[in-house]
LOLUMTI-462152 format. One record per residue: residue in one letter; x, z, y of N, C-alpha, C in turn. Coordinates in steps of 0.1 Angstrom, whole numbers, plus 2048, in hexadecimal, padded with zeros to 3 digits. Atoms other than C-alpha are relative to their C-alpha. Layout:
residues N
AXZYXZYXZY/...
This chain:
residues 540
X8078057F7E165455517F6809801/X80D7FB7FDDF355554F806816800/X7FC7F57FEE0857755080280280D/X7FA7FF7F8E1956E56F7F27FA80F/X80B8047F4DF75605837F680B7FE/X8067F47FEDE758057A80880B80C/X7F97FD7F4E0358F58C80080080D/X8028047F2DFF5815A97F5801805/X80D7FA7FADD95885A980280D801/X8027F57FFDE05AA5A5808803809/X7FC7FF7F4DF95A95C27FC7FF80E/X80A8007F5DE159C5D97FA8087FF/X8097F3802DC85B55CC80680A809/X7FE7ED7F8DDD5D45D18037FF812/X8017FC7F6DE85C95F27F87FB80B/X8108067F8DC55BC6008047F480B/X7FB80A7F6DD959D60C7ED7FA804/X80880B804DB458C60D7FB80680D/X8057FC7F0DB05A16308067FA807/X7F78047FADC958E63B7FC7EF806/X8078097FADAF56F63D7F97FF80C/X80B8007F3D9E56465E7F17F97F7/X80E806806D7B5646517F57FA801/X80A80D7F8D6A5566708017F47FD/X7FF811802D7C5376667FF7F97ED/X80380580FD735336417F47FB7FF/X811805806D5651F6327F680E7FA/X80C7F2801D3853862F7FE8007F3/X8067FC80FD3953160A80E8097FC/X7F37F2807D5C54460580280A80C/X8057F57F7D5155A6267F880C7F3/X8097F5807D3756760B8048057F5/X7FA7FC80CD4C5675EC80980D800/X7F47F57FBD6957B5FF7F5811803/X80E7FD7FAD4758E60E7FF80D7F3/X8067FF80ED415965E580A8087F6/X7FB7FA804D5F5A05D98028097FB/X7FA7F1804D6B5BA5C480E800807/X7F57FB7FDD8C5BA5D77F780A80D/X8037F97F4D785CA5F380180E7FD/X7FC7F3802D785EC5DF80A8067FF/X7F17FB7FFD9D5EC5DF80280880C/X7FD7F77F8DA66065F88107F580A/X7F88047FDDBC5F661380D803803/X7F27F87FCDD361361D8027FE809/X7FC7FC7F0DE861F63880A7F6806/X7F68087FBE026016387F97F780B/X80B8087F4DFB5E86537FF7EF7F7/X80480F807DF65C264A80C7FA7FE/X7F2805801E195B76528088087F0/X7F97FA808E265D063F7F97F87EE/X80680680EE0D5C861E8057F27FD/X7F780E805E185A362180E7FD7FC/X7F4801803E395A76218028077F3/X8007F880FE385C26007FE7F57FD/X802804809E235AC5F28097F17FD/X7F98097FCE385905F88107FE7F6/X7F07F780BE5B5A45E87F77FF7F3/X8017FF810E495AB5CB7FB7F57FB/X803804805E3E58B5C480D7F27FA/X7F3808804E6157A5C48077F580B/X7F38007F9E7C5645D47F57F2809/X80680C7FBE615445D97F580580A/X80F7F87F2E4655C5EB80880280C/X7F57F67F2E6456C6028087F4804/X7F78057F8E705496087F67FC810/X80C7FD7F4E4D5436177FF80380B/X8007F77F8E4E56362780D7FE80E/X7F67FD7F8E6E55C6377FB7F580B/X80180E7F7E635356477F7809807/X80C7FA7F5E4354A65380680C80B/X7FA7F57F9E5C5656648037FA80C/X7FC8037FAE6D54E67B7F27F6807/X80B80A7F5E4953C68F7F680E805/X8097F57F8E3F55B6A27F77FD808/X80A8057F6E2D5446B87F37FD7F9/X807804805E1653E69C7F980D7F4/X8047EE809E1256568A7FE808811/X8047FA7F6E0458369A8138077FF/X7EF7FF7FAE2A5996A67FC8097F7/X7FF7F580EE225B868D8017F87F3/X7FE806810E2159F66E80D7FB804/X7F38077FFE3F58A67F80C80A7FC/X7F37F47FFE555AB6827FE8057F0/X7FD7F9809E4E5B46608057F57F4/X7FA80B804E5558F65080C7FD7FE/X7F37FE800E7559365F8068077F8/X7F77F6806E825AB64B8037FB7F1/X7FD809810E8259362C8087F7802/X7F08087FEE9F57F63B80C80B7FC/X7F47FD809EB659662F80180F7FB/X8077EE806EA45BA6247F98017F6/X8057FB80BE995B46048068077F8/X7F77F580BE9E5CF5EA80A7FD7F5/X7FB804809EBA5CB5D88058017F3/X7FE7F980DEC55CC5B780B8067FF/X7F47F7803EE05E65A98117FB805/X7F78057F8F025E35B78078017ED/X7FA80180CF0E5E758F7FE7F57F8/X7FE812804EFF5C65888067F7806/X7F58097FCF0D5B35A080C8027FE/X7F3800808F305BF5908007FC7F8/X7FD808809F275B35738017F4801/X80180E7FAF1B59458080C7F9804/X7F48047FBF3D58C58F8068027F6/X7F27FF80EF525985707FD7F57FC/X80480A809F3C58355C8037F2808/X7FA8147F6F4256257A80B7FD7FC/X7F38047FFF6556957C80A7FE7F4/X7F8800809F7457455B808809805/X7F97FA7FBF8358B56E7FB812801/X8047F07FAF7F5B45757FE7FF815/X8017FE7EEF755BC59980B802808/X7F67FE7FAF915CC5A08107F8801/X7F480D804FAA5AF5917FA7F5810/X80480D7F6F925975AA80680880F/X7FD7FB7F0F945AD5C980480E801/X7F87F47FCFA45CA5DA7F580B802/X8077F67FEF845D65E17F37FE801/X80D803801F605CF5DB7F580B803/X80C7F77FEF425E25EA7F47FB7F6/X80C80180AF295EE5D47F17FC807/X80E7FF7FAF0D5F25ED7FE7EE80B/X80080C7FAF025D05FC7FD7F980B/X8048037F6F055BE6197F47FF807/X8098067FEEE65A961A7F88027F3/X80480980EED05A15FF7F07F7805/X80C8077FCEB85866007FB7FF7F1/X80780380FE9E5745E58037FB7F8/X7FE808809EB15615D480E8097FD/X7EE7FB803ED65765D680380E80B/X8017F57F3EE35935EB8128027FE/X7F07FD7FDF095995F880780C801/X7FB7F8801F225B15F480F7FC809/X7EF8007FCF445B76098068027F8/X7F2801804F685B65FC80D7FA807/X7F58057F5F875B060880C7F97F3/X7FA80180AF9F59E5F38138027FE/X7F87F8800FBE5A55E780F7FB80E/X7F68037F9FD35946037FF804810/X8027F77F0FC05AA61E7F37F6809/X80D8077F5FA358D6297F280A7F9/X80B7F8802F8059C62B7F87F47FD/X80D812807F675816197F080B7FD/X80C800802F4458860B7FC7F87F5/X80480780BF3B5815E87EB7FE7FD/X8108017FDF155755E37FE7FB7ED/X7FE7FD80DF085785C27F18007FD/X812802804EE556C5B07FB8097F8/X8077F8801ECD5835A97FD7FC7EF/X801803813ECC58757F7F27FB7FE/X80D7FB80AEAF57E56C7F57F580D/X80980A7F3EA256758E7F97F27FB/X805808808E9F54957B7F37FD7FA/X80B800806E865535677F3801809/X80B7FC7FBE6B55F57D8007F380D/X8008107F8E7253D5967F97F67F6/X80680980BE6A5285777F08007FB/X80A7FB7FEE4A53A5727F37FC80E/X80B8097F3E3E5365958037F3803/X80580F7FEE4851159B7F77FE7F6/X80A809808E3150C57C7F8805806/X80F7F97FBE1551F58B7FE7F580D/X7FF8087F3E1D5095AD7FF7F07FD/X80280B808E1F4EB5967F38017FC/X80C7FD806DFA4F55887FA7FD810/X80C7FC7F6DEB4FC5AA8017F1806/X80080A7FDDFA4D95B97FC7F37F9/X80580D807DEF4C259D7EB802804/X80D7FC7F9DCB4D35A78017FB80A/X8038007F3DD14CF5CB7FD7EE7FC/X7FF812805DDA4A55BE7EF7FB7FD/X80C809805DB34A35AF7F87FD80E/X8097FE7F8DA44AA5D18097F780D/X7FE80F7F9DA74875E780680480F/X7FE7FB7F1DAC49D60B80E8067FC/X7F47F4802DC74AE5FB80F7F57FA/X7F780A805DD748D5EA80C7FB808/X7FB8007F7DE748460880E805805/X7F37F7800DFF4A060880D7FE7F8/X7F8802806E0F4985EE8088087F3/X7FD7F6808E0F4B85DC80B8057F2/X7F77FE809E204B45BE8127F4803/X7F48027FBE3C4A25CB80780880B/X7F97F27F5E434BE5E680380A7F8/X7FC7F1807E434DA5CB80A7F87F5/X7F4801804E5D4C35BC80E7FF803/X7F97FE7FCE724BE5D580680B808/X8017F77FEE6C4E05DF80A8077F5/X7F77FD80FE774E75B88157FE800/X7F180C801E994D15BB80880C80B/X7F77FD7F6EA44E35DE8008127F9/X8007F6805E995095CE80B8047F9/X7FC7FD80AEA95065B1816801802/X7F68057FCEC84F95C380980B801/X7FB7F57FEECE5195D08088087F5/X7FB7F5806ED552A5AE80D7FC7FC/X7F0803801EF75185AE80680480B/X7F27FE7F6F105275C58097F4801/X7F880D803F2250A5B87FD7F480C/X80580B7F4F0F4F35CF7FC80180C/X7FF7F87F5F085095EB80E803808/X7F47FF7FBF2D50E5F08077EF804/X7FC80F7FAF324E25F27FA80080C/X8038067F6F194E6607804807810/X7F97F97FBF2850261E80E7F7804/X7F58037FAF464EC61E8007F3809/X7FF80B7FCF3C4CB6247F9805812/X7FD7FA7F8F2C4DE64480880580B/X7F77FD7F7F464ED6508087F6804/X7FA8147F9F574C86517F67FC809/X80680A7F7F3F4BC6647FD80480F/X8017F77F0F414D968280B8057FF/X7F17FB802F664DE67C8047FF812/X7FB7FE7ECF774EA6A37F1802807/X8098047F4F4E4E66AE80080F809/X8057F37F8F475006CC7F28017FC/X80F7FC801F234FC6C07FD80B7EF/X8027FB804F2450769D80C8057F6/X7F37FD80AF3C51D6827FD8037EF/X8027FE80EF4051B65B8038087FB/X7F47FE803F4F53564B8067FB7F4/X7F580780BF6A52B62E7FA8047F3/X7FF7FD811F6452C60780B8027FB/X7F67FE806F795375F27FF7F97EF/X80180780BF7A5205D68028087F3/X7F97FD80DF905315BF7F680D7F6/X80B7F0807F745505B87F27FE802/X80F806802F5553C5BA7FD7F77F2/X800805812F4353559A7EE7FF803/X80E802802F1A52A5937F980B804/X8057F97FAF1154A59C80880F80A/X7FD7F57F8F2555E5B180C7F380D/X7FC8077F3F375505D580480780B/X7F87F47F5F515605E98017F480C/X80680A7F1F4E55461080980A80A/X7F87F57F6F6856062A7F380A80A/X8087FA7F7F5657863E7FC80280F/X7FC8007EEF495776617FA808804/X8047F67FBF3E59067A7F87FD80F/X8098067F3F225846937F3808801/X80C7F8801F0259069F7F37F87FD/X80E809805EE358968C7FB7FA80B/X8078097F6ED256D6A27F2804802/X8097FD7FDEB257E69F80281280A/X7FF7F47F2EC059F6B37FE7F980A/X7FC8027ECEB95956D480481180B/X7F97F47F4EC15B96E380A8007FC/X7EE7FE800EE65B76D68047EE807/X7FD80A7F7EE85906E37FF80580A/X7FB7F97F3EDC59E70180A80E809/X7F37F3800EF35BA70480B7FA803/X7F28067FAF115A77008007F380B/X80580B7F7F0258C71A8027F27FD/X802812802F0056C7057F47FD80B/X80980D7FEEF15507137F47FE7FA/X80E80480FED05517007FB7EE803/X80180B7FEEC35317148087F47F7/X7F580980AEE251C7088018007EF/X8017FC80FEE05306E87F97F47F9/X80980C801EC051E6E37FE7F27FE/X80080B7FEEC54FF6EE80C7FA7F5/X7F2806809EE64F86D77FE8037F5/X807806812ECF5006B77FB7FA801/X80180D7FFEBF4E36C18047F6800/X7F780C801EDA4D16C68087FF7F4/X7F680780AEEB4D96A67F57FB7F4/X80B80680EECC4D36918017F07FE/X7FF811803EC74AD69E8117F9801/X7F1807805EF24AB69A7FE8017F1/X7FE800811EED4B56777F67F57FA/X80C807809ECB49C6708067F7804/X80080F803ED847F68180E7F9805/X7EF8057FFF0047E6878018057F5/X7F880180CF0848B6697F77FE7F0/X80780080FEE948965180280D7F8/X7FE7FA80BEEB4A7640800811809/X8027F67EFEDD4C56537F980E7F3/X8047F1807ED84EC6487F08007FE/X80F804803EB14ED6397FC80F801/X8057F1800EB151663A806809809/X7FE7F97F4EB752265B7F5809807/X8057F27FBEA353E65E80B80F806/X7F67F87F6EB055A67680980A7F6/X7F77F7809EBE57065580E7F87FB/X7F1808803ED85526518097FA80E/X7F78087F7EE254767380681080C/X7F77F67FBEFA5636868067FB80E/X7F88037F3F0E55F6AC807804801/X7F17F87FDF305636B07FD80B80C/X8017F87F4F365806C580F7FB80B/X7F88077F6F5256C6D67F47F680B/X80480B7F4F4B5596F97EF801802/X812805801F265646FE7FA7F9808/X8038067FCF245507197FF7F3801/X7FF80B807F2C5317047F98027F0/X8027FD80BF1C53B6E68017F97F3/X7FB805807F215316C27FC8047F6/X8057FE80BF0E5316A480B8017F5/X7FC7FD80FF1753C67F7F68017F9/X80B80080AF065306658068037F0/X7FB7FC80BF0953D63F7F17FA7F6/X809800809EF25386207FB7F1802/X801810802EF650F61D7F87FF7ED/X80580280EEE25105FC7F47F4804/X80880A7FCEC64FA60A8037F4807/X80280C7F9ECE4DA6187FA7F6802/X807809808EC14B96218057F2809/X7FA8097FDEC849862B7F57F4800/X80A80C7FBEB24746358067F47FA/X7FC80E802EB745062A805800811/X7FD8037F6EC343C6487F37FB805/X80C8037FBEA242D64B7FC807806/X8077F27FEE8E44F64D80480580C/X7FC7FE7F1EA84566677FC7FC80F/X8058067F6EA343B6807F2800801/X8137FD7FEE7843C67A7FE80E805/X7FA7F27FBE80463682804801811/X7FC7FF7F0E9045D6A27F87F7809/X8088087F9E7C4406AB7EE809806/X8077F2803E5E45A6A480180480B/X7FD7F47F7E694766B88017F980F/X8008057F3E734616D87F27FA806/X80F8077FDE4F44D6D67F980A806/X80B7F77FDE4346E6D8803803812/X7FB7F87F5E5647D6F27FF7F680D/X80080D7F2E5045970C7F08007F7/X80F803802E2945E6FB7FB7F57FE/X80380C805E2A43C6ED7F77FE7F3/X80C7FE80BE104416D87FE7F27EF/X7FD812805E0E41F6CB80A7FD7F6/X7F1803809E3341B6BF7FC80F7F2/X8047FB80AE2643A6AD7F97FC7F3/X80980880DE0F42E6978027EF7FA/X7FB80F805E2140B69480B80A7F9/X7F67FB80DE414226847FC8067F4/X8077F980BE2B43866E7FD7F07F6/X80080D804E1C41166280B7FC7FD/X7F7809803E3A40166080680C7F6/X7F97F380DE4E41F64B7F97FF7F4/X8077FD80AE3241F6367F98107FB/X8077F3804E2844363C7EC800802/X8098037FFE064366447FA7F67F7/X806811809DF041662E8047F980B/X7FF80C7FCDF93F66377EF7FA809/X8118047FCDD03F063E7FE80B810/X8077F57F4DD140B65E8037F980B/X7FA8067F2DD13FB67E80480780A/X7FA7F87F5DE94056997FB809809/X8097FB7F4DD14076B57F780F7FD/X8057F0804DBA41E6A280980D7FE/X7F77F4802DDA43569780180680D/X7F77FE7F6DE64356B97F2805806/X8087FA7F3DC64406CC7FC8117FB/X7FF7F080BDC245E6AF80D807803/X7F57F37F9DE246A6B7801802812/X7FE8007F3DE04656DA7F780B803/X80B7F47FADC04816D880480A7FC/X7FB7F4800DD24976C980B805804/X7F87FA7F8DF04976DD80180180D/X8077FF7EEDE04917017FE80B801/X8057F77FBDD64B370480E807801/X7F47FB7FEDF74C36F980E7FC809/X7F58067FBE114AE7097FF803810/X8028007F1DFE4B172780780D809/X7F97F37F8E0B4D772680C800805/X7F27FB7FEE2D4E37358047FE7F4/X7F57FE80BE494DA71E8028097F8/X7F97F5803E4F4F771B7F580A7F4/X80F7F8808E2C50370E7FF7F57F5/X80580780EE2C4E96F08068077F7/X7FE7FC80EE2E4F06CF8047F47F6/X7FF80B809E3E4D76B87FB8047F3/X805800808E2C4E769B7F4800805/X8078097FAE0E4E16B37F97F67F7/X8048117FEE124BF6B38027FC7ED/X80380580CE174BC68C7F88057FB/X8117F880BDFA4D06807F57F4808/X80D8087F7DE24BC69A8047F07F5/X7FF815804DF549468B7FC8077F2/X80580780EDEF4A06687F48047FD/X80F7FF7FFDCC4AB66E7F77F2801/X80580F7FCDC748867F7FF7FA7F4/X80380F80DDD74736647FE8067F2/X80F80380FDBD47C6467FA7F5803/X80B80D7FFDA84626538097F8801/X7FB807806DC644D6508068007F5/X7F580080DDD245462F80D805804/X7EF7FC7F9DF446363C8038057F6/X7FD7F880AE0546C62380F80C802/X7F37F57FEE2348C6208097F97FC/X7F1807809E4447D61D80980B7FF/X7F97F3804E54497609814801805/X7F38007F9E7648C61480380680F/X7FE7F77F4E6D49C63980080C7FE/X8037EF7FDE604BE62D80C809804/X7F37F77FEE804CE62C80580080C/X7FC8027ECE884BC6547F7807802/X80C7FB7F9E644C865D80380F7FE/X8007F8804E694E964F80E806807/X7F18027F3E904EC6647FB80080B/X8057FF7F5E814E26807F580A807/X8077F07FFE674FC68380380D800/X7F97F7800E7D51267880B804811/X7FA7FE7F6E9450A6957F5800812/X80C8027F4E745046AF8008137FF/X8047F07FDE6D52B6A580D808802/X7F17F87FFE915386A98017FE811/X8018017ECE945266CB7F780B80B/X8067F57F4E7853A6DB7FD8107FC/X8027EF801E7D55B6C981380280D/X7F37FF7F8EA55586DE7FB7FD811/X8018047F3E955436FF7F07FA7FF/X80D7FF804E705466FE7FD7EF80D/X80380C7F3E6F52871C80B7F57FA/X7F3808808E875127017F47F2800/X807813806E794E670780B7FC7F4/X7F980580AE814DF6EB7FE7F17FC/X80080E7FDE764BD6EF8087F980C/X7F88057F9E884B670E80D8027FA/X7EE7FF809EA94C56FE8037F67F9/X7FF80C80BEA44AA6E08007F4808/X80780A7F9E9848F6F680D7FC801/X7F68067FAEBB48770680C7FF7F4/X7F280680CED54876E37F17F97FA/X804810804EB946E6D58037F8807/X7FB8087F6EBA45B6EE8117FA7FA/X7F18017FFEE145D6EF8027FA7EF/X7FF805810EE14596C37F57F4802/X80080E807ECB43B6C08077F580C/X7F280A7F9EE34276DE80B8027F7/X7EF7FB805F014316CC7F77F97F2/X80180880BEED4246AC7FD7F2801/X80680F7FBEE04036BF80A7FA800/X7F580C7F6EFC3F96D180E7FF7FB/X7EF803803F233F26D080380A7F3/X7F67F880AF2E4126C17FB8087F3/X8037FE814F164176A38037F17F7/X7FD812809F1F3EE69C80F8057FF/X7F07FE801F443FC69E7FF80A7F6/X8007F280FF3A41A6877FB7FA7F1/X80180E810F2940066D80D7FD7FF/X7F3809801F493EC66E80B8057FC/X7F57FB804F5F40766B7FA8097ED/X80380180FF4741564A8037FD7F8/X80180F80CF463F663580D7FC802/X7F4806801F673ED63D8078037F8/X7F7801810F7A3FD61B7F77F17FC/X80A80B809F5E3E56098007F0808/X7FB80B7FDF613CB62380E7F57FD/X7EF809804F873C861C8057FE7F2/X80380280BF823CA5F67F87EE800/X80B80A807F693AD5F78087F580A/X7F980B7F3F7E3976178077F77F4/X7F5805807F9C38A5FC7F37F87F9/X804804808F7F37F5E57F27F7807/X80A80B7FAF693675FE8027F77FF/X7FC80C803F7834B5F97F97FD7F3/X80B803811F6C34D5D27F8803801/X80D7FE7F8F4F35D5E17F67F2807/X80180D7FBF4A33B5F47FA7F57F8/X7FE80D807F523245DA7F48037F9/X80B7F9807F3A3335C37F07FE803/X80D8027F8F1D3345DB7FD7F1801/X7FF80B7FDF2730F5E37F97F87F4/X7FF808814F283075BC7EF8027F9/X80F7FC805F053185B97F47FA802/X8128057F5EF030B5D58047ED7F7/X7FC80E800F012E75C77F77FA7EF/X80A7FC80AEF22F15A17F67FF803/X80F7FD7FFED12FA5AB7FB7F580A/X8048127F9ED12D65C27FE7F87F7/X80280D80BED82C25A57F68077F6/X80C7FC80BEBD2D558F7F57FD808/X80A8057FAEA42D15AB7FD7F1800/X801808802EAA2B05AB7FD7F77EF/X8047FD80EEA62AC5847F5804802/X8147FA802E862C05847F67F6808/X8048097F7E812A45A37FD7F77F4/X80180F807E8828758B7F68027F2/X80A7FB80AE7429656F7F3800804/X80F8007FCE5429D57F7FE7F4803/X8058137FCE5527458E7FF7FB7F1/X80080480EE5926B56D7F48027F8/X8097FD808E3C28055D7F37FB80C/X80B8057FCE2927657A7FC7F1802/X80580C802E2E2555757FD7FA7F2/X80580280DE262565507F4803800/X8127FA801E0226655A7FF7F3808/X80980B7FADFA2485738017F47F6/X80180380AE082355587F57FE7F7/X8087FF805DF323F5407F0800805/X8138067F9DCF23C5577FD7F4803/X803810801DD421A55B8017F97F0/X7FF7FB80FDD921A5367F17FE7FC/X80F7F8803DBA22D5357F57FA806/X80D80B7FBDA421354C8007F27FA/X80780D804DAC1F553D7FD8057F3/X80B7FE80CDA120251B7F2802800/X80E8027FAD8220B52B7F77F8803/X80380C7FDD7F1EB53A7FC7F47F4/X7FE80E808D861D651C7F48067F4/X80A7F8807D6C1F25057F37FA806/X8108067F7D501E651F8007F07FD/X80580A800D571C451C7FB7FD7F1/X80680480DD541C24F87F28057FC/X80E7FC803D331D74F87F67F5807/X8088097FAD251BE5128037F77F6/X7FD80D80AD331A14FA7F28037F5/X80480280AD201AF4DE7EF801801/X80D7FE802D021BC4EE7FC7F4808/X7FE80F7F7D041985077E87FD7FE/X80F806805CE118B4F47F4808804/X80B7F57FACCA1AB4F68007FF80E/X8017FC7F3CD51AF5177F87F8806/X80180D7F8CCD18D5257F28017FE/X80D801802CA91915157FB80E807/X8077F77F8CA21B45237FF7FC80E/X8017FF7F1CB01AA5477F67F7807/X80980B7FDC981885467EE806803/X8077F97FEC7B1A554980080D80C/X8037F67F7C871BA5628047FC80E/X8018007F4C841BF58A811801804/X7F88027F7CA21B55A180B80D800/X7F97F4802CAA1D75A78078087F2/X7FE7F580DCAB1E858780F7F67FA/X7F5807803CC51C857E80F80780E/X7F58037F7CDD1CE5A28038147FB/X7FB7EE802CDD1FA5968067FF7F4/X7F47FD80FCEC1EE5718077F9803/X7F08027FBD061DA581807809804/X7FA7F67FDD0D1F65978098077FA/X8007F980DD0D20B57B8107FB7F6/X7F880680AD241F55668107FE80A/X7F47FF7F3D3E1EF58780380D7FC/X7FB7F17FFD3F21758780B8037F2/X7F97FD80ED4521A56280D7FC7FC/X7EF809808D6020055E80A80780B/X7F57FA7F5D7221157F80380A7FA/X7F77F2805D762305718048027F0/
């Protein structure tokens, strides 16, 4: 652990990543600390800032490379030179040797490479953070790709995750950071990241996504060869498409870039709301465009190692929140956040709505094409600090994917109106969900369960009635028992009063003579007061 931390610090020093920080925006104590830091004695060298950042992320391993891949899709948030360098992380990570790849394949399949394939290319087609891909041909003549997990990658990832957990626990001690739920976010990230190490899961995810978009003009997903797929090796149909980030090639073949960008948004919302199963790693290295029908473009998706889904409740809340934003109904947004538990129950909806309006109005007053969803999210998170809003770990993957889609769409077609493209789809989905079609779909979904329970309804009804009758009898018996107890208490109270009265009379009789002598010498007010006191004593 200590060695890994020292390595991270050494890489930061070697590539002078401190020079990437915006010093003018840092608090003055940090500015002073960095100015006095011995890091400034290390020469920067001739490499550009983007290249230094890319090389540092590559040398630190898969978790950091993933971070760079996410950043590379947000060209609207990064300088052009940095974004161009980080783009290379999507499929140009330094490969591991081809001989190692052959050894992993043979160990996993239990076959020699020549027995499994008619041809196996030693040189990889692409190399990513966790795995690399080699071309091959089956004995039947079909061209395929072979995805192979990097040897020894799990050990490095576990070290980095241990560091992330420590950092998250430290953040949890800071009240401002606690609402971000850093430990839970890291835990969710760990689950999704380590799922990528099991290619059985990726193959299953790919098959599910292919089934969801069967015969769809929007998205094509290549088929899996299950007989040659293992935990560290996956064999998949080879696709021939244009990388979605290669704008020049797309324009050269006459691709309708506006339609392509809008279809990317439609694919995302279809996955989230229709299928509740979305590809959560949609950076440009995993997305291609079919060479067929460029005027009616179709996406091709690979690398389904990370997928996400939501509960039906989160789906509903998310759709209603987005629609409320589209309609600028800030009170509805505030009420939904409180209702869903995303902010504390003590939050006053009108105050939260006013804070949201303050953030969103300056942004939403711009033309829709100039609105960045990332800017809206950032502003909302900053405002929500006042209201103890917590990050929802189940939505982190969704937010990351939506930001990827927005960044990709703006690369393809800078005039992309993400909100206007999504609004009709969401409105239609909500109508279907709440209308007759939604009711009918719900009935069909629960039909097997209902058909199984239908023959048992008479028995269940009889049992329910019997249970209700039993409960009524029990309530009657309890009422009778309580009545008896009350009667006994009242009777006991009367007996106590009679006993007190009898004792008082006996005491008066025994003390009568002294009392008469005492009364002769007393004034009448004292006698009246004494008589009233005796009456009250007897009554009590």
